N, C-alpha and C positions, 0 to 999 in steps of 0.2 A: 228563178232559185237556181244557185249553182249546183252542178251535177258534181256527185262524189266521183272518187277516182278509182281505178283499178292499175295494179302493176302486176304483171307475170311475164315470162318469157322463156327461153329455152337456150342451152349451151348449144353452139353451132359445132357439133361433133359429127354431123351426117344429115341424112335424109330424115324426115319425121315420120313416124309410124302410126298404126291404129291406136297404139298405147298412149301416145301423145294427144290424140284426137279425143278419146274418152277421158284421159285425166284433166285436160285443161282447154284445148282448142275449141271443143263444142261450147263449152262456157263463154269462152271470149267471143265468139261470133254473136252468140245469144246475147249478151250483156252490152256490145259496143253500141247499141242504140240507146242505151239507158244509162251509161256511166262514160266518163271521160277516161278513156284507155291507154295505157301505156304498156306497149310491148317491147322487152329489151332482149336484145340478141347478145348473150352474156359472154363473150368472147375472153373476158378475163378470168371468168370461172374454169374455163377449159385448162388453164395452166396448171390448176391444183393437181389435176391428174395427168397432163399431158404437157409439160413445159419444153419438150424436145423442139429443136428448129422445124423438123420436116412435120409436125403437127401443126406449128404456127402457120407455115406455108400453105397449108390446106385451108386455113379460116377464111380467105376471101370468098373461094369457091363454096364452102360449106353455108357462109352467110347468105350468099345469093340463093342458094338451094332451100334454105329456110324461109327466105321472103317468098319464093314462088309457092312452097307449101303453105304459107299463111294466106296468100291470096287466092290459093285454089281452094282452101276450106269457107272462103268468104269473110276474111278479114279485110276491112276496106280502109286504106291509108287515108282517105279522106275525113274518116272518121276516128281513127286512131293513130297514136304515135309509136311508129316503129323506129327504134334506134339501136345503135352500137355502141355497148358499154365502154369499151376502151377509148372511144372518141369523146366521152364526158369525164374530164380529169377530176371534176369535183366528186365524183363517187369515191374516189381513192382517198381525199381528204376527209370526207364526212365517215367514211370508215375508220381512218386513224382515231378521230373522235370517239367513235363508238367502241373501239378496241377496250378503252380504259374503264368502260361501263359495265364489263362482264368479266367472269372469271374463267380461268381454264378448266376448272373442275366442271363448271356449268356446260362449256362446249363440249368436254368430253363425255358427257351424257346424251349428244344428240346421236340417235342410234345410226342414221344413215350414213355418218362419216366414215364409221367402220366398215360398212358395206360398200362404199365408196372407193375406200383403200383397197380392199379385197379383190373387188372386181378388177380394179387397175394394176393388181399383183404389186402393191406397195407395202412393204413390211413394218417400217416406221413411218407413224403420221407426221408429214411434213407441216411446218407453221403455217403455210397457205391453205391447206385443207382444214386443219384445225379450226382458223379462222374464217372458213367458207360462209357460215351463217351470219358472219358479222358483215362481210361485205354484201351478203345478199340483204341483210338489214337496211344497208346504206341504199341498195339498188331501190326497195321498197319506200324507203322514206324521202328518197331525194326528190320524187314527184309528189310527196305527201300523200301517198296512196291510203284508202280506207279499206279496200278490198283486195285480196289475192288468191286468185284461181290457182287451186295447186292439187296434185294427187295426194291420196292419203299419206304416201312416205315422206312429204314435205312439209305437213302439219307442224312437226317439231320444229322446223326452221322458220316457221311464221311464228312460233310462239317465242322464240329468242327475239325476234323482231319487236314484239309486243314488249317483253321485259326491257329491252334497250329503249325503247319509246317512253316506256313509263319511268325508267330512272333517268333519261335525259329531261324530261318534263318536271321531275321532282327537284334535280339540281338546279335548272336553270329557267323554270318558267314553262307553262302550256306551249310548246313549239310543234308537236308532231302528233298527229291522229294515232289512234292505237288501231292498228289494220286488224281485220278479221280475215280468217282463212275461209275460201270457199271451196268446199271438197266437191268433185264430181260424185255422183249417184253411182256411179261404178267402180269407182276406185281404181287400183292398179289393174291393168288387163294381164293375164297370164300370158306366157310367151307359147309359142306353137310347140314347145317341147314339154310343156307342162311342168316344168321344174322352176320357174321363176318369173318376174315379171318380163314383160315384153323389152327387149334391148338389141341394139344393133350389134353391140360388141359379143353378145351369146349366140348371135345368129339365130335367132327365134322370133324375128319380127316380120309382119306383113306392112310394107310401106305405103304410104299414101299414094306415091308416084308408081307402084307396081304395074305392069301391064296385065291382061286377063290371064295369059298363060303362066305367068309368075305367081301370081295369086292362086291359080288352079294347083300349081305345083306344091305350093306351101301349104294349102289346106291339106292335100291329100297324102302328106308326108306327117300329118299334125298327130301329137300323142293324144291317146285316147284311153279307154277301160284296159287295162294290161291282161286283166283276168278273163277277157272276151275273146277266146280264140276262134270262134265261130259265130255265125249271125244268130243261130238259134239258140244261143246261151243268153239269159236276161244279162243286162248290162247296167251300169251305174251312170246315172245323170248328174247328180251333186258333184261338183268338182271337176267335171269332165270339161276339159278346154273347149272341145268340139261345140258343147251345148252352151258354155258361157258366152263363146262368139254368136251363137244362134240369138241368145236373150238380147245381145248388145246390137245387132246389126240386121238381123232378119226381121223386117216389117210384118211378114206374115205369121201372126201369132197363132193362128189356128194350126198352121203348118208344124210349127215349133212344138206345139202341144202334142200334134199327133205322133211326131218323130219320137218325142220323149216318151210317150205311151208304149209304142210299139217296141223301143229300145229296152225299155224296162221289163216288157214280155218276150224280149228275144223273137221279135218279128220284124227286124229291119238290120240290114247289114251297115257296117261302118262306111263302107264305099256311097251308099245311097245318102246318108247322113251328111257326109263331107262334100259330096257333089252338090246336095242343095244349099250347104252353107258357102261354097265356092261361088255358086251363082248368086246367092244374096249380097255377098261380100263385092262381087263385081258389079252388080247393079248399084251398090251403096257408093262406089268409088268412081263409077263412070262419070259423074259431073266433076269430080275434083281433077280428073286426068284431063277432061276437056278446057277447063279454066286453066289448068297448068300448062297446057299445050299452048294456048291463047295468049297467056302473060310471057312464057318463054320465047315466043316469036318476036317480042317486042324488045330489041336489043338495047340494053342499059336500063331497062324499067326497074329493075331489082336494086340496082346501085342507086338510082334516082330516089326510090322510095326510102332506102336507109338514108341517104344524104339529108333529105328534106325532113326526114323526123328526128336525126339527130340534131339538126339545127335547132328544131323546136325544143327537144329536150335541153340543149344546152341552156337556152334561155330559163327554163324552170330550174335547171340546176344552179345557176348563178343567183336565183331568187333565194332557193330554199338554202344556200351554204351561207348567204348572207344573213338571213334570218337566224340561222343557227349560230353563227359566230358572234352575232349581236348579243343574243340571248345568253350566250356563254361569257360575254365579256372580252373574247380573246381578240376581237378585230380592235378594240380600244387600244391593246397594249402597242401596236405597230403605229396607230394614228397619232398615239403619244410622243412615241420615239421620233418619228417622221417629221411631225410639226416641231419639236424641240430643236431637231438636227437642222430643219431649214431655216430656224429663227437664228441659229448660230451662224450658218452659212451667209445669212443675209446681213448679220452685223460685221462678219470677217469683211465681206463686199464692201460694205460702207466705209470701214476704216481704211482699206487699201485705196 
């Protein structure tokens, strides 16, 4: 039986962090044996908030870094297709078709777009950012994906894709599957500052490639209960970033429950709680670091992975676009014109 397909990916804006892992990467690794997986490195999407030349010049290095993070997490390029968005031109053409199937007011209601504009210090919404979910719909439907592993904040984007797929199928016949969002059980991981989700731009992230000392330093500076000025004051566990990280990454559940009980009773200091978290995080990240160092030592490996995956995706993209254009009837327009023109030229040649 043919396996169902998954599409998800990342913008190559820098190193991947723990938020990426709990939000999507863990699901990708788990599902790659069960599904046919396509993982997009969405460099065109970076242009919506970072169109400047200096940011574009950073893309190649960021793409390689993302691939190394993928491999270190356990994503296997022999099982999954890892490809570069801008090297698959069909995505732009499919996106153009989709632009006519959704309204501006509908896109304006996607909550994450305003958040993206604010974090990028953009005062007026660019056309490309407003159309971000439409290009994303083309990303998802180009490999005809059935499932999209995402963080909770991207569920609204998948819903736009579902609406576009339904509209296309209604107008032109059953062409695309209606994809489902697969949301991580942890949702978004709060940043180390406790104020927002983990993000490189906010400098509140712990990266998958951070060394032990860096992880320890970041953990020890983490935001915790601000009302707790000394260890003998009962503290709040709920909503406390340190304990959220313990729940997500510390496998010693008995230790976590003991820390929570003593924290609530004012019988443990923040230093002990954070030191045990740093230890748990470093033990969690050790295999990632080892695998990353192994793959990084193989010169050109990341480029080869992206190249091979992109060539596979190009084949799929050509198939999908051909199916979509045939369903629309738009490919017939050029076929009729070209055949007529060729007939005219043939007759002219025969007369001469």
